[in-house]
C-alpha positions in Angstrom: -27.3 -26.7 67.9 -26.8 -25.8 64.2 -27.3 -29.4 63.1 -30.6 -29.7 65.0 -31.8 -26.4 63.5 -30.8 -27.7 60.1 -32.8 -30.9 60.6 -35.8 -28.8 61.8 -35.6 -26.6 58.7 -35.1 -29.4 56.3 -38.0 -31.5 57.7 -40.2 -28.4 57.8 -39.5 -27.7 54.1 -40.0 -31.2 53.0 -43.3 -31.6 54.9 -44.4 -28.1 53.6 -43.7 -29.0 50.0 -45.4 -32.4 50.2 -48.4 -30.9 52.1 -48.9 -28.1 49.6 -48.5 -30.4 46.7 -51.1 -32.8 48.0 -53.4 -29.9 48.7 -53.2 -29.1 45.0 -50.9 -26.0 45.1 -48.2 -27.4 42.8 -48.7 -28.9 39.3 -45.7 -31.4 39.3 -46.2 -34.8 40.9 -45.7 -35.0 44.7 -43.1 -37.8 44.6 -41.0 -35.8 42.1 -41.2 -32.7 44.3 -40.3 -34.7 47.4 -37.2 -36.2 45.7 -36.1 -32.8 44.4 -36.6 -31.1 47.8 -34.6 -33.8 49.6 -31.9 -33.8 47.0 -31.4 -30.0 47.3 -31.2 -30.3 51.1 -28.5 -32.9 50.8 -26.4 -30.3 49.0 -27.3 -27.4 51.3 -27.3 -29.0 54.8 -25.6 -32.3 54.2 -22.3 -31.0 55.6 -24.1 -29.6 58.6 -26.3 -32.4 59.8 -26.2 -35.1 57.2 -29.6 -34.1 55.9 -31.5 -36.9 57.5 -34.8 -34.9 57.7 -36.6 -38.2 58.5 -36.8 -40.0 61.8 -36.6 -43.4 60.0 -33.4 -42.4 58.3 -31.9 -41.2 61.7 -32.8 -44.5 63.3 -31.4 -46.4 60.3 -28.2 -44.4 60.6 -28.1 -45.1 64.3 -28.5 -48.8 63.7 -25.2 -48.8 61.7 -23.5 -46.6 64.3 -23.3 -43.5 62.0 -24.9 -41.3 64.6 -24.7 -41.3 68.4 -27.6 -41.7 70.9 -27.9 -38.1 71.9 -27.8 -36.7 68.3 -30.3 -39.3 67.1 -32.7 -38.3 69.9 -32.4 -34.6 69.2 -32.6 -35.1 65.4 -35.9 -36.9 65.8 -37.3 -34.2 68.1 -36.2 -31.5 65.7 -37.7 -33.4 62.7 -41.1 -33.8 64.4 -41.1 -30.1 65.4 -40.3 -29.1 61.9 -43.1 -31.2 60.5 -45.6 -30.0 63.1 -44.8 -26.4 62.1 -45.3 -27.3 58.4 -48.7 -28.9 59.3 -49.7 -25.6 61.0 -48.7 -23.5 58.0 -50.5 -25.7 55.5 -53.7 -26.0 57.7 -53.8 -22.2 58.1 -53.3 -21.5 54.4 -54.4 -24.0 51.8 -56.0 -26.4 54.3 -54.8 -30.0 55.0 -54.8 -32.5 52.1 -57.6 -35.1 52.3 -55.9 -38.4 52.6 -57.2 -41.9 53.2 -55.1 -43.1 56.1 -55.4 -46.8 56.7 -53.6 -48.8 59.4 -53.0 -52.3 58.2 -50.2 -54.8 57.6 -50.4 -54.1 53.9 -49.6 -50.5 54.6 -46.8 -51.4 57.0 -45.3 -53.7 54.4 -45.6 -51.1 51.6 -43.9 -48.5 53.7 -41.3 -51.0 54.8 -40.3 -52.1 51.3 -40.3 -48.5 50.0 -38.1 -47.3 52.9 -35.8 -50.2 52.4 -34.9 -49.1 48.8 -34.8 -45.5 49.8 -32.3 -46.0 52.6 -30.3 -48.6 50.7 -29.5 -45.7 48.3 -28.8 -43.4 51.3 -26.3 -45.9 52.7 -24.3 -45.9 49.5 -23.6 -42.2 50.2 -23.0 -42.8 53.9 -20.4 -45.4 53.0 -18.8 -43.1 50.4 -19.6 -45.5 47.5 -21.5 -42.7 45.7 -19.4 -39.6 44.8 -20.2 -36.6 46.9 -21.1 -34.4 43.8 -24.0 -36.8 43.0 -25.1 -37.5 46.6 -28.2 -35.4 46.3 -29.2 -37.0 43.0 -28.7 -40.5 44.5 -30.6 -39.7 47.7 -33.4 -37.8 46.0 -33.7 -40.5 43.3 -33.8 -43.2 46.0 -36.6 -41.4 47.7 -38.5 -41.1 44.4 -38.0 -44.9 43.8 -39.1 -45.7 47.4 -42.2 -43.6 47.1 -43.2 -45.2 43.8 -42.8 -48.7 45.2 -44.6 -48.0 48.4 -47.5 -46.3 46.6 -47.8 -49.1 44.1 -47.9 -51.6 47.0 -50.9 -49.8 48.6 -49.7 -47.1 51.0 -49.6 -43.3 50.7 -45.9 -43.5 49.9 -44.7 -41.3 52.7 -41.6 -43.2 54.1 -41.1 -40.5 56.7 -42.9 -40.5 60.1 -42.4 -36.8 60.6 -43.8 -35.9 57.1 -46.6 -38.3 57.8 -47.5 -36.2 60.8 -47.1 -33.0 58.8 -49.5 -34.1 56.0 -52.1 -35.8 58.2 -51.1 -39.4 57.3 -49.7 -40.5 60.7 -50.5 -43.7 62.4 -48.7 -46.8 63.6 -48.3 -48.2 60.1 -46.6 -45.0 58.9 -44.4 -45.1 62.0 -43.4 -48.7 62.1 -43.1 -49.5 58.4 -40.5 -46.7 57.5 -38.4 -47.3 60.6 -38.1 -51.1 60.1 -37.5 -50.6 56.4 -34.8 -48.0 57.1 -33.0 -50.3 59.5 -33.2 -53.2 57.0 -32.0 -51.0 54.1 -29.1 -49.5 56.0 -28.0 -52.9 57.4 -28.3 -54.5 54.0 -26.0 -52.0 52.4 -23.6 -52.2 55.3 -23.4 -56.0 54.6 -23.2 -55.8 50.8 -21.3 -52.6 50.2 -18.9 -51.9 53.0 -15.7 -53.5 54.0 -16.8 -53.8 57.6 -20.0 -55.6 56.4 -18.2 -58.1 54.3 -18.4 -56.4 51.0 -15.5 -55.3 48.7 
């Protein structure tokens, strides 16, 4: 149960920070705040749940057999609950950010490519190729890189279906793109970087 609560808390915090930032409550850039928040949670709850705090990451980890069916399902439930609570908090305080939410293949592709690079970095930690003491830096930095790429390609740069719900940027494009990108990113690293995938 603790790992599910950790996922709920982590996703709540990430969605809350992103939502408040987009609503104009924080001066630093939103991608930087998202990367910093995720990096900190890698260090605080990483040993409890793995700090997925993203349904796409959970599905990507499931695709490389790093999480079982039951835990994957409950992680995703906890993540969406956490994001929904964050949405409620933001809407009742600062008000929801005003985002243009388009559903198109361009957005799907942008989110897919961004999530690919994001989860490729995560997989380096999952397969112990990145030292534990820099795991939060690698994962937070990978999120920042993924957001920059996705936004440059034309999406809102969310890369997280639960956070997309929490900030009012949820549709099929922001669901499908990150999930497919996460699976590709994890599988690519499994192939390139792990012994079982044919790497070193």
